[in-house]
C-alpha positions, 0 to 999 in steps of 0.5 A: 534516457527517457522513453521519448528520447529513446524513440527519437534516437531510434528514428535518427538511426533509421529504425522504425519508431515503435507503435504509440498506444497512448498519446496525450498532447497538452492535456488539461483536466479540471474538476469543479469543487463547489464554486472553485475548479481544481486542476487535476492535470496541467498541460500533460505531454505523454507517449506510451509505446506498444509492448511495454509496461509503463508505470504511473507513480506519484503522491496522492493527488498527482493525477494518476487515476485521472490520467487512466480514466482519460485513457479509458475514454471515461473522461474527456480532457478539458483541453488538449487531445488524448489519442488511444490506439490512434483514435481521439477519445472525443469522437471514438470513445465506444471504439476505444473501449472495445479495444482496451482493458480497464481495471479500476481500483475497485473492480465491480465483481458480483460477490453472490455469483461464482467465478464462472458466473462472473466471467459469463456476465462480463462476457455478455457485457462485452459482447463475446459470442458463444464460440469465442467465450469458452476458449477464452474462459479456459485460457484465463482460468489457466492464466490466473490459476482460478480453474479449481475455484470456478464454482466458488462464490466471488465473495468467498475468494481471498483478496488476491484471488478477487483481484485475479478474477477482476483482471480475468474479466478485464482481459476477456476481450484481448486488449491492445492497451491494458489500463490498471489502476493500483491492481495490487493494493491490499494484496499479499506479496504472493498474490502481487507476484502472481499478478505481476507475472500476468502483467509481464505476460501481457507485455510479452504478447505485445500489449501496452500496459499502463499501471499505477501503483503505490508499491515502489518495488513494482516500479523496478519491474516497469520498462518506463516510469512516468512520475507525476506531481500535482498534475504534471510529468516530473520525469518520464524515463526508465528505472535505471535513469532514476537511480543513476544520479544517486550513485554514492549517496545511499548508505546502510547505517548500523549501530550495535547499541541502538534500536533501528527505530531510534537510530532512524529518528536520529538520522531523520533530523540530521542535516544533509539527510534526504531520507532515512528508512528502517531496513533489514539490519539497519537504516537506509539513508539517502544523502544530499551529497556523497560524504557520510555523516557518521556519529558515535559508533555508527557504521556506514556502508555504501549500497546500490540506489533503487527507484524508491530512493529516487522517488523520495529524493525528487518529491521530498523537497517539493512536498516540503515546499507545498501548502501541507507542511511536514508534521511537527512535534515530538516525532521529529525530536524523540531522543535516541534510546539504547536497546532495552534490557528489561522485559516490558510488561505484557498488555496483550495475552493470547492463549489457544485462541480459536474462531469457528464459522460453522464447520470452518475453523478460521483461527486454530489455537494460536498463542502469543504475547505483546509487551508495553510499548511494542510495535507488533506485526500480524502478517499473513497471506489473504485468507490466513486468518489474521483479520479474524484474529485482529477483530477478536483482539479489538473486541469486534468479534467474540472468540469461539474459545481460548484466552484473550486479555487486553490491557489486563481485561478479559475481553469475554467479560470486560469488553467495554472496559478494555475497549475504552483503552483501545484506539482502532484504525480500520483498513477502510478508515471508519470515518463518516463520509457525509460529515466534515473532518471537524464533525468527525473529530467532534463525533469521536470525541463525544463517543469517547466521553470527552467533555469540556476543557479536556475535549477542546484541548484534544480537538485543538491537538488533533488539528495542530498535530495532523495539520487538518486546519485547512481541511476542517470543513471539507467533507471526508469524501473530498479529502486526499487519501493521505489526509483521510489517514491522518484524520482516522489516526487523529480520531483513534487517538482522541482519548489517548489510548494505551493500545492502538490497533492498525488494520492495514492503515497505509493500504493505497497511501503514497510512500511519502505519506507512509513515511510521515505515518511511521514517524508518528507510530514510532513516537507513540511506541517510544512514549509507551503506547502498544501498537498492533498492526497488519500490513501487506507492505513488507518493508513496514514489517521491519519497524516491528519489534516482533512479528507473527506470520499466519498461514491457514489459521495457524502461527507459522513463525514468531520472532523479531524481523531478523528471526523471520528472515534468518529462517530462509537464509541459504547459499542461494539467498544469503541476504533475504528480504522480509518479502522473500521470507514471507513468500518462502515460509508460506508457500512451503507451509501451504505445500505441506498442507496440500501433500498431507490432505 
């Protein structure tokens, strides 16, 4: 039953209808791009109830941010009507903004100010009186657990703490409607859970919460889900209503002689398979029908569907029919390989690596090795030291001490030679925003020393392999996020590096684009490229051959994904996920450190 259907049923039974916090009636929104117009929203009809969490989900370009900005009265509809708390945004923008809370994707904290000073500044901007603010400060510092850090500069906070401070500033004037645009992007799993506990508390206090997210597990925590696609509402209902049609169509597939990544490649191209995703001990498969499709030695086990299965099932066919075809090439036809028996040669060797910033020790004598063709994950909470480690491995930051060899070269003495064998995709996609996609590719080809026929060959490859021809002359700032990711990866691979460093490359990218991205990464690994990746998506950690889990500058755990999960298995948690393991291990370690201090 959809949220709107539920409201009608309540009215028929004589119960008073719930208060509507947000209503969009036949809303269109167009943006001009050059001489043409883009339809961001197309005749949207939507009602959001008070005291419920409504999740906005959809692929890149679906219209989620546009919808939230319309609800915040920061944009006006091109046609139709937007009512917020009963007020029309065309006539009452100021009154609306005094009654809502709005947290954009990049909340404007002042990093040179302390936590307390940021709160005071936003209290000034929101017109809180001296009598109102101190009590509210105390409530919000307690709610976000930022009280002990009130004198710390915002710029010195971890990513999760910054998001909590942004949310605290948003909540200074207790809102009736809270609008959150991807508040957990780039935030570690522990901080995500903390943010969601705050969101649920707001709901329990009667606040209507509208939250967009790229994390599909977060959708399960919403009361209602609005699934957007190309500016239209594809579905608006409760999470269980999305899952119900997939009963009997979702399976966990195992094969004792095949690696999970290779098994996934085999299943992905099989007729009748809608989705194939590496998960825990096997591959999670969604079928068009209910009959399993086992091949030699495969073990199929029926499992309960989840919202992510429904999301992919609903959107996969629509994406395939759109103007942007699925990636072609070796990634879809890679042969299935049995698990290797020989130890691959080491291409990254780290021994007693340390990095100090003044008296602060960010990385504390860590050691590990990475073999050729491995996918190696570097995980940790915000502030664990993984970004510092990653920058040292890429040659972007010198080590204070220790041994660091990449592609056989000591980075302390042969940095330029080693970097010539490395491809790097940064978290923020280090592309030139004032250049077109074509100009960026040309720039990186020149930077990597490609000339003549070889240069043209690689440029042609990039346009074809990443389907960039349609965006060749578009400015980078105009590209959808998924295409920015494609372009960044194409630039990093122009010189065919033997090692690829990926720093949270899927942060904020929609689930379909993430699947496409991992198809490419799996193929690169099968061809012998060594991949090192940082990510806050714990399901992506399952693609890794080995993982390092860091906490407070130290290696807390090392091994295969299964090794990490087994460490927290118990009677109370017999089948832990990678997120369960991440949270349990880090929280236990940090508690030990606090007790010893």
